[in-house]
LODO-227336 format. One line per field, with one value per residue (C-alpha): residue number from 1; residue in three letters; y, x, z. Coordinates in steps of 0.5 Angstrom, whole numbers, plus 500, padded with zeros to 3 digits. Layout:
N
num	c(NUM; ...)
residuo	c(ALA; ...)
north	c(Y; ...)
east	c(X; ...)
up	c(Z; ...)
END
This chain:
300
num	c(1; 2; 3; 4; 5; 6; 7; 8; 9; 10; 11; 12; 13; 14; 15; 16; 17; 18; 19; 20; 21; 22; 23; 24; 25; 26; 27; 28; 29; 30; 31; 32; 33; 34; 35; 36; 37; 38; 39; 40; 41; 42; 43; 44; 45; 46; 47; 48; 49; 50; 51; 52; 53; 54; 55; 56; 57; 58; 59; 60; 61; 62; 63; 64; 65; 66; 67; 68; 69; 70; 71; 72; 73; 74; 75; 76; 77; 78; 79; 80; 81; 82; 83; 84; 85; 86; 87; 88; 89; 90; 91; 92; 93; 94; 95; 96; 97; 98; 99; 100; 101; 102; 103; 104; 105; 106; 107; 108; 109; 110; 111; 112; 113; 114; 115; 116; 117; 118; 119; 120; 121; 122; 123; 124; 125; 126; 127; 128; 129; 130; 131; 132; 133; 134; 135; 136; 137; 138; 139; 140; 141; 142; 143; 144; 145; 146; 147; 148; 149; 150; 151; 152; 153; 154; 155; 156; 157; 158; 159; 160; 161; 162; 163; 164; 165; 166; 167; 168; 169; 170; 171; 172; 173; 174; 175; 176; 177; 178; 179; 180; 181; 182; 183; 184; 185; 186; 187; 188; 189; 190; 191; 192; 193; 194; 195; 196; 197; 198; 199; 200; 201; 202; 203; 204; 205; 206; 207; 208; 209; 210; 211; 212; 213; 214; 215; 216; 217; 218; 219; 220; 221; 222; 223; 224; 225; 226; 227; 228; 229; 230; 231; 232; 233; 234; 235; 236; 237; 238; 239; 240; 241; 242; 243; 244; 245; 246; 247; 248; 249; 250; 251; 252; 253; 254; 255; 256; 257; 258; 259; 260; 261; 262; 263; 264; 265; 266; 267; 268; 269; 270; 271; 272; 273; 274; 275; 276; 277; 278; 279; 280; 281; 282; 283; 284; 285; 286; 287; 288; 289; 290; 291; 292; 293; 294; 295; 296; 297; 298; 299; 300)
residuo	c(MET; ASN; TYR; VAL; PRO; VAL; LEU; ARG; LYS; ALA; ALA; VAL; VAL; LEU; ILE; LEU; SER; LEU; CYS; VAL; ALA; SER; GLN; SER; ALA; VAL; SER; ARG; GLN; PRO; PRO; PRO; PRO; GLU; GLU; ARG; PRO; LEU; PRO; VAL; THR; PRO; LEU; ASN; GLN; ASP; ILE; LEU; THR; LEU; LEU; ALA; ASN; GLU; ILE; SER; GLY; GLN; MET; VAL; TYR; ASN; ASN; GLU; VAL; ALA; LEU; ALA; GLY; ALA; PRO; TRP; MET; ARG; ASP; GLU; LYS; GLU; PHE; THR; ASP; THR; LEU; TYR; GLU; SER; GLN; LYS; ILE; LEU; ASP; LEU; VAL; ARG; GLY; TYR; GLY; ILE; GLU; THR; THR; GLU; LEU; GLN; ARG; PHE; LYS; ARG; ASP; GLU; GLU; PHE; GLN; TYR; PRO; LEU; LYS; GLY; GLU; LEU; TRP; THR; VAL; GLU; PRO; ASP; LYS; LYS; LEU; ILE; ALA; ARG; LEU; GLU; ALA; ASP; THR; ALA; LEU; ILE; ALA; ARG; SER; SER; SER; SER; VAL; ASP; LEU; THR; GLY; SER; LEU; VAL; TYR; ILE; PRO; PRO; ILE; GLU; LYS; GLU; GLU; VAL; GLU; GLN; TRP; VAL; GLU; ALA; GLY; THR; LYS; ASP; GLU; LEU; LYS; ASP; THR; ILE; ALA; LEU; MET; TRP; SER; HIS; ALA; ASP; ASP; GLU; THR; ALA; LYS; ALA; LEU; ASP; ALA; ALA; GLY; VAL; ARG; GLY; VAL; ILE; SER; PHE; ASN; THR; ARG; GLU; ARG; TYR; PHE; ASP; PRO; ASP; GLN; VAL; VAL; TYR; SER; ARG; GLY; ALA; TYR; ALA; ASP; LYS; ASP; ASN; LEU; LYS; PHE; GLY; PHE; SER; VAL; SER; TRP; ARG; GLN; TRP; SER; GLU; LEU; LEU; GLU; ASP; ILE; GLU; THR; GLY; ASN; GLU; ILE; LYS; VAL; ARG; CYS; MET; ALA; GLU; VAL; GLU; SER; TYR; PRO; ASP; LYS; PHE; GLU; THR; VAL; PHE; ARG; SER; SER; ASP; HIS; CYS; ARG; GLN; GLU; THR; GLU; ASN; PRO; ASN; LEU; ARG; LEU; SER; LEU; SER; ALA; TYR; ALA; PRO; ARG; GLU)
north	c(653; 654; 661; 661; 659; 665; 670; 668; 668; 675; 678; 675; 679; 685; 685; 684; 690; 694; 692; 694; 700; 702; 700; 705; 710; 710; 710; 716; 720; 726; 726; 728; 735; 735; 731; 737; 742; 749; 754; 759; 766; 773; 774; 771; 767; 772; 777; 772; 770; 778; 778; 772; 774; 781; 779; 773; 777; 783; 788; 787; 788; 795; 797; 796; 800; 806; 806; 804; 802; 808; 814; 820; 827; 829; 835; 840; 839; 832; 835; 839; 834; 827; 823; 820; 813; 813; 816; 811; 805; 808; 809; 802; 799; 803; 801; 794; 796; 796; 803; 802; 804; 810; 814; 816; 821; 821; 827; 826; 831; 832; 835; 831; 835; 834; 836; 841; 843; 840; 840; 838; 842; 841; 849; 848; 846; 845; 847; 841; 838; 832; 831; 834; 832; 832; 826; 823; 824; 820; 826; 829; 825; 825; 830; 835; 843; 848; 850; 853; 852; 852; 849; 844; 837; 833; 825; 823; 815; 812; 815; 810; 810; 811; 817; 821; 824; 826; 830; 833; 835; 838; 842; 846; 843; 848; 843; 841; 848; 849; 843; 838; 831; 825; 819; 812; 812; 818; 820; 817; 820; 819; 821; 827; 830; 829; 832; 838; 839; 839; 845; 840; 843; 837; 829; 826; 819; 813; 809; 803; 796; 793; 798; 793; 790; 797; 803; 808; 806; 811; 809; 814; 815; 819; 822; 825; 832; 836; 841; 841; 848; 846; 840; 841; 836; 830; 828; 821; 820; 813; 809; 811; 818; 817; 814; 819; 824; 820; 819; 827; 828; 823; 827; 832; 838; 842; 840; 845; 843; 847; 844; 847; 844; 847; 843; 844; 842; 840; 837; 829; 825; 818; 815; 809; 806; 802; 797; 795; 788; 786; 779; 779; 783; 777; 771; 774; 778; 784; 790; 794; 790; 793; 790; 794; 795; 799; 800; 807; 811; 813; 820; 817)
east	c(305; 300; 300; 296; 301; 306; 300; 298; 306; 306; 300; 303; 309; 306; 301; 307; 311; 305; 305; 312; 311; 305; 309; 315; 310; 307; 314; 316; 309; 310; 308; 301; 300; 300; 307; 310; 315; 312; 317; 320; 319; 320; 313; 308; 302; 297; 300; 301; 294; 292; 297; 294; 287; 289; 293; 289; 282; 280; 283; 290; 287; 284; 290; 294; 290; 290; 297; 300; 294; 295; 299; 296; 298; 301; 299; 304; 304; 307; 313; 314; 310; 308; 308; 301; 303; 307; 301; 296; 301; 301; 294; 293; 298; 295; 288; 290; 291; 299; 301; 308; 309; 312; 314; 321; 323; 330; 333; 338; 343; 339; 333; 328; 324; 316; 311; 306; 302; 303; 299; 299; 295; 295; 294; 295; 291; 286; 286; 285; 287; 291; 293; 293; 297; 291; 288; 295; 299; 305; 305; 312; 318; 323; 329; 324; 325; 319; 317; 312; 314; 310; 313; 312; 311; 316; 317; 324; 326; 331; 338; 343; 349; 354; 349; 350; 357; 355; 349; 353; 358; 353; 350; 343; 339; 334; 329; 329; 331; 325; 321; 318; 320; 315; 319; 319; 322; 325; 332; 337; 344; 347; 340; 339; 346; 344; 337; 340; 345; 340; 336; 330; 326; 323; 320; 313; 313; 309; 310; 306; 307; 302; 300; 296; 292; 291; 292; 290; 295; 301; 306; 312; 318; 325; 330; 336; 333; 337; 343; 341; 342; 336; 333; 329; 323; 320; 312; 309; 302; 298; 300; 293; 295; 302; 299; 294; 299; 304; 298; 297; 304; 303; 298; 303; 300; 304; 302; 304; 303; 304; 307; 307; 310; 311; 317; 319; 325; 324; 329; 329; 327; 324; 320; 319; 314; 317; 314; 318; 317; 319; 318; 323; 328; 327; 328; 334; 337; 338; 335; 336; 332; 326; 321; 320; 312; 313; 319; 321; 315; 317; 316; 312)
up	c(336; 342; 344; 350; 355; 352; 353; 360; 362; 359; 363; 369; 368; 366; 373; 377; 374; 375; 382; 383; 380; 384; 391; 388; 387; 394; 397; 394; 395; 400; 407; 409; 410; 418; 417; 413; 416; 415; 412; 416; 414; 418; 418; 423; 420; 422; 417; 412; 412; 411; 405; 402; 403; 400; 394; 392; 390; 386; 391; 389; 381; 383; 387; 381; 377; 382; 382; 375; 371; 366; 365; 368; 370; 376; 381; 381; 389; 389; 387; 393; 398; 397; 391; 390; 390; 396; 400; 397; 399; 406; 407; 404; 409; 415; 413; 415; 422; 421; 425; 425; 418; 416; 410; 408; 403; 400; 396; 390; 388; 381; 377; 373; 368; 368; 362; 365; 358; 351; 345; 337; 332; 324; 322; 314; 310; 316; 323; 327; 334; 334; 341; 348; 354; 359; 354; 352; 358; 354; 348; 350; 350; 355; 354; 351; 352; 352; 345; 341; 334; 328; 321; 315; 317; 313; 313; 314; 313; 318; 318; 317; 322; 316; 313; 320; 318; 311; 314; 320; 314; 310; 315; 314; 309; 306; 305; 312; 316; 321; 319; 324; 322; 322; 323; 325; 332; 336; 335; 338; 339; 332; 329; 333; 331; 324; 325; 329; 323; 318; 322; 324; 330; 333; 331; 331; 332; 335; 341; 342; 345; 340; 334; 330; 336; 340; 334; 339; 345; 346; 351; 354; 350; 350; 345; 345; 345; 350; 349; 341; 338; 333; 335; 341; 342; 341; 341; 341; 338; 337; 331; 328; 328; 326; 320; 318; 318; 313; 309; 309; 307; 301; 298; 296; 300; 305; 312; 317; 325; 331; 337; 344; 350; 357; 361; 368; 372; 379; 385; 384; 390; 392; 397; 400; 405; 411; 416; 422; 424; 431; 430; 424; 428; 434; 429; 425; 431; 426; 430; 424; 419; 416; 411; 405; 403; 397; 392; 389; 387; 379; 376; 370)
END
């Protein structure tokens, strides 16, 4: 059998198929840039260009670090005056030459707690500073109270839900009364009931996003420490510090720690930076429409 004509025929069919496919692909290509309709936005092109130049460079990264790069201690005057983030964003926007920007403050019928001072020490067998609020801003967990307590540090493994009722019924445990618990996580509602009934005064735990990648990281945390008779506070340390404390307990020696916290209550509020846009109102025929240039300034 002569295969040459067959191969030639197959080659011709393949070439014709490629040509048809190419023509189909060309027909489906989008129109050139000058023919594409521009998207309709409430902002004019000058403002879009300004924002594009800002968000595409190093400046946005620097602003993110300044506004939310890491935990920091607030100045007390922020609670009665203007929050740092709000003032920073207002200054940035006005620095662009946008003078129609305003800062709006809103009060809330609530209070929030903010830690002002905090220290964690081991006092026996050796006196050593473990953490201080100024350096470890996330040290004090939310819902903690002001305390100055010294007690034995004891390791308590996770308490299962079915054990909580047993702890509550048993009441004060002599071996746990007035102790500070080293635990894998902060006390939730059920765990807090058990610890409070046993006479535990506080919890030391760790809170990190990746304990092995960054063993020194400490992030904000919370626990069910409010409105308890005995259980009053929670401290967060790094994975490295927590592990070292656990190793100290496992040596069999009594470890005593001193936990100090000063927590104050302030009227709750939030602040927002707005910029009124005449162009936006004209395009939408909505005289009340405003463009928000910032979100709620968080307390933490």
